[in-house]
N, C-alpha and C positions, 0 to 999 in steps of 0.2 A: 725593098731589099732585092738585089739581083742574086739569083741562085744559079750557079753553074756546076756542071759535072766535068771533072777532069780525070785523066788517067795518069799513071806514073810517067814522067817525062814531059807532060804537057804543062801549060801555064797560062797566065794572063798578064797583060800589061796595063798599068794604070797611068794615065796622063803622060804617056811616052817616056817617063823616066823611072818608073817603079815596075819591077818585074817580079812576079810571084810564080815559083815553079814547084810542082809536086815531085819531091825527090823519091819518096817511097810510101807504100801503104802496107801496113802490117796489122791485120785485125782491125781494131778500133783506133789505131794510132796512125796518123798521117804526118810525115816529115815534109816540111815546106822550106824552100829557100827564098829569101827576099833580097833582091838587089835594089838599092835605093841610094839617093844622094846622102853623103855623110851627115848633112845637117838635118835630115829627116829622122825624127825620133820614132822608134817602133817599140810598142809595149805589148805584153801579153795581157789580155783583157781581165783575166782572173786576178792579176797583180794590181791592176788599176782599181778594181772593185775592193780588194782587201785594203789598199792604201786609203781609199775614200772612207771606208768603215773606221779605220784607225784614226783618221783625222776627225771624223764626227765624234768619236768617243773622247778624243783629247780635248775637243772644243767644249764638251760638257763637264770636264774635270775642273773643280774649283782652282783658282790661282793660289799659289803658295808664295808668301812674302818671306824673304830671307833677311830683311832689315830689322834691326832692333827698334821697337817702337815703345 
């Protein structure tokens, strides 16, 4: 993992078409701005982890049949 220090107004560029800027720092909260191609999907990591947990739970749930047998 590459670890960088940035100040407000500074940023980094990834692969020449993704730009990440530090918009503000307020205590333990950092606001970032991301410029990327529209086809690039950007997710918050905590939401991905939550979705993965929900999918694992759903996969363990027994199937329900709605047909009369």
